[in-house]
SERO-4910 file (N, C-alpha, C, O; in steps of 0.05 Angstrom, whole numbers):
BEGIN
 pado doro    nc1    nc2    nc3   cac1   cac2   cac3    cc1    cc2    cc3    oc1    oc2    oc3
  Met    A   -108    199   -126   -121    180   -108   -144    166   -124   -155    177   -143
  Met    A   -150    143   -114   -172    128   -125   -198    142   -118   -201    151    -95
  Lys    A   -217    144   -137   -242    158   -131   -257    143   -109   -260    118   -110
  Gly    A   -265    158    -88   -279    146    -65   -261    137    -43   -270    127    -22
  Tyr    A   -234    139    -48   -215    130    -28   -208    152     -9   -201    174    -17
  Asp    A   -210    147     17   -203    166     38   -177    157     51   -177    138     67
  Lys    A   -155    171     44   -129    163     53   -127    163     84   -117    144     95
  Ala    A   -138    183     97   -136    184    126   -151    161    139   -142    148    158
  Glu    A   -175    155    128   -190    133    138   -176    106    133   -175     89    150
  Ala    A   -165    103    109   -150     79    102   -126     75    120   -120     53    129
  Leu    A   -112     97    125    -88     96    142    -96     86    170    -82     69    182
  Glu    A   -117     97    181   -126     89    207   -135     60    207   -128     45    226
  Phe    A   -149     51    187   -158     24    184   -135      4    183   -134    -15    198
  Ile    A   -115     11    166    -92     -7    162    -74     -7    186    -65    -28    196
  Ala    A    -68     17    196    -50     19    219    -61      5    244    -46     -5    260
  Gly    A    -87      5    246   -100     -9    269    -99    -39    267   -104    -53    287
  Arg    A    -91    -49    244    -90    -78    241    -61    -89    239    -56   -113    242
  Ile    A    -42    -71    235    -14    -79    234     -3    -77    262     -3    -56    275
  His    A      8   -100    271     18   -102    298     47    -94    300     64   -105    285
  Arg    A     53    -75    317     80    -66    321     99    -89    327    122    -89    318
  Gln    A     90   -108    343    107   -131    350    115   -148    326    134   -163    327
  Asp    A     99   -146    304    106   -161    280    127   -147    264    139   -160    246
  His    A    132   -122    270    151   -106    255    168    -89    274    168    -64    272
  Pro    A    181   -102    294    194    -86    314    216    -67    304    220    -46    315
  Glu    A    230    -75    283    252    -58    273    241    -33    260    255    -13    258
  Leu    A    216    -34    251    204    -11    238    183      3    255    171     23    246
  Ala    A    178     -7    279    156      2    296    155     33    299    133     44    296
  Pro    A    177     46    304    176     76    307    167     90    282    157    113    283
  Leu    A    171     77    259    165     90    233    139     82    221    131     92    200
  Leu    A    124     64    234    100     52    222     80     71    211     73     69    187
  Pro    A     70     91    226     50    108    215     60    123    190     45    125    170
  Asp    A     84    133    191     96    147    168     99    128    144     93    135    122
  Leu    A    110    104    150    115     85    128     88     76    115     87     73     91
  Ile    A     68     72    131     42     63    119     31     85    101     21     79     80
  Gly    A     34    110    109     25    132     92     41    133     66     30    137     44
  Gln    A     67    128     68     84    127     44     77    104     26     78    106      2
  Ile    A     70     81     38     63     58     23     37     63      7     35     57    -16
  Ile    A     17     76     20     -8     83      7     -2    101    -17    -12     96    -39
  Asp    A     15    121    -13     22    139    -35     36    124    -58     30    129    -81
  Ala    A     55    106    -51     69     91    -72     50     73    -86     52     69   -111
  Asp    A     31     61    -72     11     43    -85     -6     59   -105    -11     50   -127
  Met    A    -15     82    -97    -31     99   -114    -15    108   -139    -25    109   -161
  Gln    A     11    114   -134     28    123   -156     32     99   -175     31    103   -200
  Tyr    A     36     75   -165     38     52   -182     13     49   -199     15     45   -223
  Met    A    -11     52   -187    -36     49   -201    -39     70   -223    -49     64   -245
  His    A    -30     95   -218    -32    115   -238    -12    109   -261    -20    110   -284
  Glu    A     13    104   -254     33     99   -274     27     75   -292     36     74   -315
  Asn    A     13     56   -281      7     31   -296    -22     30   -306    -32      9   -314
  His    A    -36     53   -305    -62     57   -317    -84     38   -304   -103     31   -317
  Val    A    -79     32   -279   -100     17   -264   -122     37   -256   -145     29   -255
  Ile    A   -114     61   -250   -133     83   -246   -124    107   -263   -101    110   -268
  Asp    A   -144    122   -272   -137    145   -289   -133    170   -272   -133    169   -248
  Glu    A   -128    192   -286   -122    218   -272   -144    227   -253   -139    241   -233
  Glu    A   -169    220   -259   -192    227   -242   -197    207   -219   -214    211   -203
  Gly    A   -181    185   -219   -184    165   -198   -204    143   -205   -210    127   -188
  Asn    A   -214    143   -230   -232    122   -239   -216     98   -248   -191    100   -253
  Ala    A   -229     76   -251   -216     52   -261   -204     57   -288   -216     69   -306
  Gly    A   -179     48   -291   -165     51   -317   -169     26   -334   -186     10   -328
  Gly    A   -152     24   -354   -155      2   -373   -138    -23   -366   -139    -43   -381
  Glu    A   -122    -21   -345   -105    -44   -338   -112    -56   -311   -126    -44   -295
  Tyr    A   -103    -80   -307   -108    -94   -282    -85    -89   -262    -62    -84   -270
  Tyr    A    -91    -90   -237    -72    -87   -215    -56   -114   -213    -68   -135   -208
  Glu    A    -31   -112   -217    -13   -136   -216      0   -136   -188     18   -120   -183
  Asp    A     -9   -153   -170      1   -154   -143     31   -155   -141     44   -139   -127
  Asp    A     43   -173   -156     73   -177   -154     88   -152   -163    107   -144   -151
  Asp    A     78   -140   -185     91   -116   -196     88    -93   -176    107    -78   -171
  Ala    A     64    -90   -165     59    -69   -146     76    -72   -121     88    -53   -111
  Phe    A     78    -97   -112     95   -103    -88    124    -95    -93    136    -81    -77
  Glu    A    135   -104   -115    163    -97   -122    166    -67   -124    186    -56   -114
  Tyr    A    148    -54   -137    149    -25   -140    150    -11   -113    167      7   -109
  Met    A    132    -18    -95    131     -5    -69    156    -11    -53    167      8    -40
  Val    A    166    -35    -52    190    -42    -37    214    -26    -47    228    -13    -32
  Glu    A    218    -26    -74    241    -12    -85    239     18    -80    258     31    -72
  Lys    A    216     29    -85    212     58    -82    217     67    -53    232     86    -48
  Leu    A    205     53    -34    207     62     -6    234     55      6    244     70     23
  Ala    A    246     33     -2    273     27      8    292     49     -1    310     57     14
  Glu    A    289     57    -26    307     79    -36    301    105    -23    320    119    -13
  Glu    A    276    113    -21    269    139     -9    276    141     20    283    162     30
  Asn    A    275    118     34    282    118     63    310    109     69    318    106     92
  Arg    A    325    105     47    354     97     50    357     73     68    373     73     86
  Leu    A    341     52     63    342     28     79    364     10     69    368      7     45
  Asp    A    377     -3     88    397    -23     81    382    -49     73    358    -50     77
  Pro    A    396    -68     61    383    -93     52    367   -107     74    345   -118     68
  Val    A    377   -108     98    362   -121    120    336   -106    126    315   -118    129
  Gln    A    338    -80    127    314    -64    131    294    -66    108    270    -65    112
  Ala    A    305    -69     84    287    -72     60    271    -98     62    248    -98     53
  Val    A    283   -119     72    269   -144     76    246   -140     97    224   -150     93
  Lys    A    252   -125    118    232   -119    138    209   -103    126    186   -107    132
  Leu    A    217    -84    109    197    -67     96    180    -84     78    155    -80     76
  Ala    A    191   -104     64    176   -122     47    155   -136     63    132   -140     53
  Ser    A    162   -145     87    142   -159    104    119   -140    112     96   -148    112
  Leu    A    126   -115    117    106    -95    124     87    -90    100     63    -88    103
  Ile    A     99    -88     76     83    -83     52     65   -106     46     42   -103     37
  Asp    A     74   -130     52     57   -154     48     33   -152     66     10   -157     58
  Asp    A     37   -144     92     14   -140    110     -4   -118    100    -28   -121     99
  Tyr    A      8    -96     91     -7    -73     81    -25    -82     58    -49    -75     58
  Met    A    -15    -98     40    -31   -106     16    -56   -121     25    -77   -118     13
  Asp    A    -53   -138     45    -76   -153     55    -97   -134     67   -121   -137     61
  Tyr    A    -88   -116     83   -107    -97     97   -118    -76     78   -140    -67     81
  Gln    A   -102    -68     58   -112    -49     38   -135    -62     23   -155    -50     18
  Gln    A   -131    -87     15   -153   -101      1   -178   -103     18   -200    -99      9
  Glu    A   -173   -110     44   -196   -111     63   -210    -84     65   -235    -83     65
  Tyr    A   -195    -63     66   -206    -36     68   -223    -30     42   -245    -21     44
  Leu    A   -211    -35     19   -224    -29     -6   -250    -45     -9   -270    -34    -19
  Glu    A   -249    -70     -1   -273    -86     -2   -295    -76     17   -318    -76     10
  Ser    A   -286    -68     41   -306    -58     60   -319    -32     51   -342    -26     60
  Lys    A   -306    -17     34   -318      8     23   -331      4     -4   -342     23    -15
  Gly    A   -331    -20    -13   -343    -25    -39   -328    -14    -63   -339    -10    -84
  Leu    A   -302     -9    -58   -285      3    -80   -275    -18    -98   -267    -12   -121
  Ile    A   -274    -43    -89   -267    -66   -107   -287    -88   -101   -296    -91    -78
  Asp    A   -292   -104   -121   -310   -126   -118   -300   -149   -135   -299   -146   -160
  Trp    A   -292   -170   -123   -280   -193   -137   -302   -211   -148   -295   -232   -160
  Gly    A   -327   -205   -144   -348   -221   -155   -350   -248   -143   -355   -268   -158
  Asp    A   -345   -251   -117   -346   -277   -103   -371   -290   -108   -376   -312    -99
***
C-alpha cells in the first residue's frame, strides 16, 4: 500500500461517490469490485515502481492509460467477466480513477502543484 493510504477509508470515500444506477449490471458487486480495483491499482504501482516496497514514492510516474488497462484486464480475468461485462467494468474503473485521485488529493498524498 501507499504510505499514508487507508484502504478502508478510501473504499468508503470512493464507494460513496459511485452511483449504483450508473453501473446497474455491476451494482451487486460494487463494494467488492472497488476493493479489488484498489488492490489492482496498488499492485500496478508496485510492479511499475511508482511506489516502492515501503509505500514511498518510487522512481517512475503513474501512467493513467497503462494503469487503466492493467486494472481492466486483471479484474476481468479474475472475475471471469464476459466482454460486455468487461466494458461495464472499464466504465466503473474510469469512475474509480477520478474518485481515487480526489481521495488522494484530499489526504495530501498527491499534489499536482496547481
